[in-house]
C-alpha positions in Angstrom: 148.3 44.6 45.1 151.2 42.4 44.1 150.8 39.1 42.3 151.4 36.1 44.6 152.7 34.1 41.7 155.2 36.4 40.0 155.3 39.6 42.2 154.3 42.0 39.5 151.4 44.5 39.8 147.8 43.5 39.5 144.8 45.5 38.4 141.1 45.5 39.3 138.9 43.5 36.9 136.2 40.9 36.8 136.2 37.2 35.8 134.0 34.2 35.2 134.4 30.9 37.0 132.9 27.5 36.4 132.4 25.2 39.4 131.6 21.6 38.9 129.1 20.3 41.5 127.6 16.9 42.0 124.4 17.7 40.1 125.8 19.9 37.4 127.9 23.0 36.6 127.6 26.4 38.1 128.9 29.4 36.2 129.5 32.6 38.1 130.0 35.7 36.0 131.4 39.2 36.8 133.3 38.2 39.9 135.5 41.1 41.2 139.1 40.1 41.2 142.7 41.4 40.7 144.5 40.2 37.5 148.2 40.2 37.1 149.5 42.4 34.3 152.3 39.9 33.5 151.2 36.3 34.1 147.3 36.7 34.1 147.0 35.1 37.5 143.7 35.9 39.2 143.4 36.8 42.9 140.2 37.2 45.0 139.9 39.2 48.2 138.8 37.4 51.3 135.3 39.1 51.1 134.8 37.8 47.5 135.9 34.3 48.6 133.3 34.3 51.4 130.6 35.5 49.0 131.6 32.8 46.4 131.4 30.1 49.1 127.8 31.3 50.0 126.8 31.3 46.3 128.2 27.8 45.8 126.5 26.5 49.0 123.1 27.9 47.8 123.6 26.5 44.3 124.3 23.0 45.7 120.7 23.1 47.1 119.1 24.2 43.8 121.5 23.1 41.1 120.2 22.0 37.7 122.4 20.5 35.0 123.7 24.0 34.2 123.2 27.2 36.3 124.6 30.7 35.4 124.5 33.4 38.0 125.8 37.0 38.2 128.0 37.6 41.2 126.6 41.0 42.0 123.0 39.8 42.1 123.7 36.5 43.7 125.9 37.8 46.5 
């Protein structure tokens, strides 16, 4: 896969993202992604984006001030 930002090669990896919600902050760990070797840009596949959207929607219903979830177990 080529980086959308700079056009160089990407490699499979994982990342952590923090999402600010109305009631607090959701941290999602171990999200599968592609990282650019050159510019460190992170890209998600469509399937991962769909899963992230589901995780965030569920978290909005149950959010505390701070919630941390693992992508693999929450998806």
